[in-house]
N, C-alpha and C positions, 0 to 999 in steps of 0.2 A: 437344416440338413444340407451338407456340403455336396459338391460334385463328386468328391471321393467316396462318400457314403453311398450315393446313388449308383456309382459305378460298381462298387463292391456288391450291392444287392443284385444289380443287373447281371453281374458275372456269375453269381451263385445261381440265379434262376436259369441262366443260359446253360450251365453245366449240369445241373441236376433237376431242372424243371421238367424235362422230357420224361425222365424215369418216374418222377412223382406223379405226373399226369397219367402215365400208363397205369401205375398202381391204383390211382384214384378211379380211373375209368373202369378198371376191372372190378373193383369193389362196388362201384355204382351199378355196373351191369349185373353182378350177382344179387345185389339188394333189390334192384328193379325186377329181376326174374323171380325172386322169392315172393315179392309183394304181388306181382301179377298172377303168379301161379296159385297163391293161397288167398290173400285178401281180395285180389281183383276178381278171380273166378267166383268166389263166394258172394262178393258184392254184386257182380253182374247177375248171378242167379237170383239173388234176393230182389234186385230191381225188377227183373222179369216177373217174379211172383207177386210183387207189389201191384203191378198193373192188372193182375188177374184176381185180386181180392185181399191180399195181405196175409202172409203166412203166420203172423203172430196175433191175429185178430182175436183168437180165443183167449189169449192171455193179456188182453188190453187193459183190463182193470188192475191186474197185478202189476203190470209195468207202469201204469200211471201212478199207482200208489207208491211205488218204489223210487220214482224219479227224483222227488225232492230231497231224499237222503242219499241215494246211490250215486248220483252224478257229483255232488260236492265231495263225497267221500273218495271217489276215484280221482277226482281232480286234486284234492288235497294230498292223496298218496303220491301222485305223480310229482307234485311240487316238492314234497319231502324227499323223494328219491333224487331229484335234480340238485337240491340244495345240499343234501348229504354228500353227493359226489363233489360238489364245490368245496366242501370242507377239507378234502385231502388231495383232490386231483384238479378240479376246476374246469371250467369251459375252455380256458386258454392253457393248453398243455403242449409245450415244445417237445420235439424228439430230443433224445439225450445228447446227440451230437450237436444240435443247434444250441441246446442249453449250455453245453460245456465250452463250445468254441465261439459262438456268435454273441452270447450275452455280454462277455467281458469287453467286446469291441465297441467303439463309439458309433454304433449303427442306430438309425432311427427306430425306436422301439415299436411305434405303431405299424410301420410297414413290415416289420419282422413278425409281429403277432397277429396282424390282420387276417391272414389266411386261416389260422387255427380258430380264431373267433368266429369267422364266417362259417367254417365247417361245423362247429358246435351249434351255432344258431340255426343252421340249416337242418341239422339232425333233430333238434328240438322242435322246429317248425314242422318237419315231416311227421314226427310223432303226434303233434297237435292236430295236423291235418287228417291223419288216419283216425285219430280218436273222434274228431268231429264228424267225419264221414260215417264211422261206425255207429255213433249215437244217432245221427240223422236217419240211417237205414233202419235202426231198431224202432225209432218213433214212427217212421212211415210204414214199416211192416206191421205194426200194431194198429194201424189206421187211426192214430191219434192226431195226425196232421198229414198234409200232402208232402210229397217228396221235395218239391221246390221250397216250400215253407220250412221244412225240417233242415234242409241244407243251409238256408239263410240264418236260421236260428242257432245252428250248432257249429258250423265251420268257422265263421269269423270270430266268435268268442273263444273257441279253442285255439286259434292261431294267436289271438291277443294274449291269452294266458301263457302260451308257450314262449312268446317273445318277452313277456314280463318276467317269466321265470329265468330266461337266459340272462336278462339284465341283472336280476337279483343274484344269480350265481356269480357273475363277474364282480358285483359289489362284495359278496362274501369272500371271494378270492383276494380282493384288493384291500379291504378294510377289516382290521381285527375286531372292532366293535360289532360289525355286521356278523362276523363268524360267531362271536359269543352269543349274540341274539338268536341266531339260528340254533345253536346248541341248546339254549333254554327253550326254544320253541318246539323242537322236534319231539320231545317226550310227550308233552300235553297234546300235540297234534296227532301223534299216532294213537294215543289213548282215546282221543275224540273219534278217530276213524274206527277203532274197535267198538266204541259205544254205538256209533251209527250202524255198523254191521250187525251188532247184536239186536238193535231195534228192527233192522230190516228182516233178520231171520225170524223174529217173533211175528212179523206180518202185521197187517192192518194199516189204516191211514194214519200218518203221524199227526199229532195235535198241531193246530195252527200256530201257537207261539213257538213251538219247537221248529216247525218248518220255516217260519220267518227268521228265527235266530240263525239257523244253518245257512239260509240263502243270503243273509247279510253279514256273515261272519268274516268274509274276506274275498279276495279275487276268485277263489275256487267256487264260492257261492254266487258271485256276480255273473260269472261265465255260464252258470247253469240256468239263470233266470229267463233268458229268451227261450230256451228249450221248454222250460216249465210252462211259460205262457203259450207257446205254440201247441203244446199238448192239451191245452184246455184247462189247466189247473190255475188256481188263483195265484198270481204273482204281481201284486200291486207295486207299481214303480219299477217295473223291469226295464223301462227305457232309461231311467236314471242309473240303474245298475250297469247297463250296457255302456252308457256314456262315461260313467265313472271308470269302468274297466279300460275303455279306449284312452281316456285322458291319462290314467296311471301308466299305461303301456308307452304312450308317446313321451311322457315325462321321464320314464326310466330309460328309454333309448337315447335321449338327447345327450347325457353325459357319458355314453358308452365308450366313445373314442378316447375321451380324456382318462377314464378309469383304466382302460386297457393299456394306453400308452404310459401310464404311471405305475404299472405293476412292478414291484421290486424284483431285481434280478435274483436275489437269494430265494424268494418265494417260488419263482419260476423254476429255478434249478432244483430246489428241494422236491417240488411236486413232480418234475420230470423224472428224477431218480426214483422217487417212490412209485410212480406208475410203472417204470421198468421192473422194479423188484416185485411189485404185486403181480404183474403179468408172468414173470418168471416163476413166482411161487405157485400160481394157479396152474401154469403149464406143467410143473413138476409135482402137482397135487400136494404141495406143502402149504396148507392153509394157514399154519402158524406164521410162516414167513410173510405171506401176503397180508395177514392182519397186522403184523408188526410194521410193515411198510406203510399201511394206511394210517395206523395210529401215530407213527412218527411224523408223517406229512400233515396231519390234521392240525398241528400247532396248538394243542390243548395246553392248558396251564400246567406247570410242574406240580408235583405233589406237595401238599402243605407240610411244613415241618412241625413236628410235635416234640420239641426238645425238652419240655418239662416232664415228659413221661420217662421215668427211670427204667433202664434196661434191667430186667429180672436176671437172677443168677441161675435159676433152675432151667435146664435145657428145654423141657416141655413148655414151661411158661414163656421162654424166649420165642418159641415157634408161635404161640398164641399172640404174643406181643407183636411180632412181625406181621402176622396176618391182620391183626386189628389195626396196626398203623397203615397197612396197605389200603384198608377200607376207609379209614379216617382221612388219609391223605388224598383219596379220590372219592369224595362223597357222591359224585355223579353216578358211581357204580351202584350205590345203595338206592339212589333215586331210580335208576334204570331197572333194577331188580323189583322195586315196589311197583312201578308202572307195568312191567311185564306180568307180575302176579295179579294185579288188578284186572288186566286183560284176560288172564287165564281164568280167573273166577267168573268174570262176566260171560266168557264163552261157555264155561261149565254150566252156569245158570241158564243160558239159552238152550243148552243141550237137554235140560230137564223137560222142556216143553216139546221136544221132538221125539221121534221113535225111529226104529229101523237103522239103516246105514247112516243116515244123516246124524243121528245122535253119536255114533261111534266116531264119525269124522270130526265132529265138533269137540268131542272129548280128547281125541288125539291132538287136535289143534291147541286145546287148552294145556295139555301135557307138554307140548313142544314149547309153548310160551314160558311155562314154568321151568323147563330145562334151560332155556336161554337165560332166564333170571338167575338160575344157579351158576351157569357158566360165567356170568358177568362178575361173580364174586370170587373166582378161583385164580386170579392173575398171580398172586404170590406162589401158589402151588405150581403154576406153569413155569415160573422163573426158576424154581428149584429143579423142575423136571428137565428144563432146557440144558442145564449143566449139573448133572447129578453129583459130580465130585466136589462142587463148591460147598454144598451144605454139610458134607461130611468133615469139613475142616474144623467145624465147631460143634457138630452134633456127635455125641459120644456113642450113640446107638446105631442101629442098622438103617440102611436107606429105606427099607420097607416101613419101619416105625416113623421115619420122618415124613414119608408120603401119607401115611394114615393120620398123622398129627395135623396135617393141613385140612382135614375134613371138619374139625371141631368148630372153628370160627365161622366158616361159610354156612354150616348148618344152622348155627344159632342166628346168624344174620338173616338167613332166608326165612327162618321162623318169625323173627321180629318184623321183617319187611312184609310178610304175608298176613300178619294178624290184623292190621287196619282194614284189609278187605275181607278177611275170612270171618271175623266176628260179626260185622253187620249182616253179611250174607247168611250166616248161620242163624241169626236172630230173626230175620225177616222172611226166610224161605225154609224149605224142608231139606236143603242141601247141608250135609254134615261137613261144612267147610273146614272147621278147626281140626276135626279128626283126619280129614284127607290131607291137610297141610302137614300135620305131625307125622303122618305115615309116609308121605311122598318126599318131604324135604331131605331126609337122609339118603333116599334112593337117588334123587336127582343130583345131589352133591357127589355121591359115589360114582355115578355115571360120568360126571364131568371130570373127576379125578382120574378115572380110567382113560378118558380121552386125552388128558394132559400127559400121561405117561405112555402114550402109544408109541411103538417103535416105528421107524420109517418103513414104508411098504417095500417088500422085496423087489428085486429087479424083474422077476417074472411077471408080477402084477403091472409094473410100469410098462413092460413090453406089450402086455395084453391091452392096456389102456390106449397105447398108440395105434393098435390095430383094430379095435372094435369098441362099441359102446359097452359091452358086457364087462370089459376090464375096468372102465371108468366107474361103473356101478360097484364093482367089487372093491376098488380102492376106497370109494366113499364109505362103503360099509366097514371096511377095515379100519378107517380112521374114526368112525363115529359109532363103533360097536357099543361102547358104554352108554352114550346118550340114547341110542336106539333102544337098548334094553330098559333104560330108565323110563323112557317115554312109553314103551309098551306096558311095563308094569304099572305105571301111574294110570294109564288109560284103562287097564283091566280093573284096577282098584276103584276108580271112579265109576266105571260101568256097574260093578257089583254093588256099590253103595247107592247109586242113583236109579238103577233100573231093576236089578234082581233082589234088592233088599239087603239087609245086613247079615245074611246067612254066613258069608265069609268076610270078616272084618278087613278093612283096608290095611292095617298093620300086618295081618297074616299074609297078605300078598306082597307088600313092599319090603318088609324088613328082611325076610330070607334072601330076596334078590340083592338087598343092600349088603348083606354079609358076603354074598358070592362076589359082588363087584369089588368090594374092599379087599377080599382075598386075591382076586385077580390083579388089582392095583399093586398090592404088595409084591406079587410075583414079578410083575413088570418092573417095579422099582429095583428089585434085586438083580434082574437080568440086565438092566441098563448099565450096571457097573462092570459087566463082563467085557473082555476085550472084543472089539469089533461088534458090540451089541448095537451101537448107534452109527 
């Protein structure tokens, strides 16, 4: 680093450092105020009640039984969220002005990126600290361990896991093989979380082999073992797990400066622009633009070429051919849909063992997962909906017919993706999984198609969203009307099949709604071609 480089950075800090410190101080003040007013007051009240007997003592057995699965599941979820963020934005994200003007200059990369790395690491450490404090208060309030013992067993492992996650996020941003590994890891990890949640909802003490496998499955399990031991549950070798977590954290932090200093300028610039577009899309309630910015910056592999498949001559077959190529070129979409459907069937199976409001909440969660699976298969339809005039250059029929033709391949793909989970569930339980899949798949695809052809929200709704929370809720309902109707219809169909018996078959609930949503989609597709419709 030359004297000129040092002088340039010092000049920049002198001229804009005061304004940045002022903004940072204001945000830190607001964050501290919110934490003290919510987390702090609740924590202080809980500490005061712990000294008088423990407010959660009546639920001590239930909390003790849930700890071996709940804590690793929550920790694994937090790790997945941080690593997913690193796939497109990353812990080191420059403002757009810095990315455009400073990265091309011969400035020392480490000094330029260090403040943003420290900021992200501090935020993750704060989240880990709060999570550790919350877990310690719950354990102490249940009288499973003393407050001091709980703090020592929960806070240091949570901080280590946060620092380890921060180092892993930098590695994902720096190295393409690490990013590919995370993409392969995320699906099975989230499926494992759903499985753990389903086991927790069923209740009971988990089997010893399962508990051991979860606690030794990775850093998320190692961080939970000191708490498990402090709560009086068997955790043989928890000292080894704690030492292993500490050693991995130190080893991951050692190359952090080298990884940060060698981040490519192109990666930093792309992620900075994507973060700006995503924020702009969310601020204007344009979720499609925000998602496209995230997908562009994630750096996923380009679609595979299938040149041996000949282009059909019939227009309808050409639509099916394009949709099939879209799925074959992105096989991860089929994998995502399969994993989401497995989670939906697991959640529905858990709902059969409950009753009342909990059963309906679980069924709605299962329907939401299935709707997300259908949405992952509709990207070709969204591309034609983004530019409705492009498809009509080769499509001889109406825009409504083109929109409806995009429902065929996703429906078949959703049925094929759900059969590996539906057939075993139908054979081993009383859940009519195959019938529910056949009834709900067209409805979920129709809801996704209606969402793909949604018009932009009118200016009156945008104005209401800027002035109050009711406008924000209205815009979200405006944009997700099709998905909401599909989720509601699927929930009602599952509830009738699983609780009230087959008096009203699931197809009788889902298929009329499917026809209505498809008719609405056709109307929106025709309206999109009118002047000033978009």
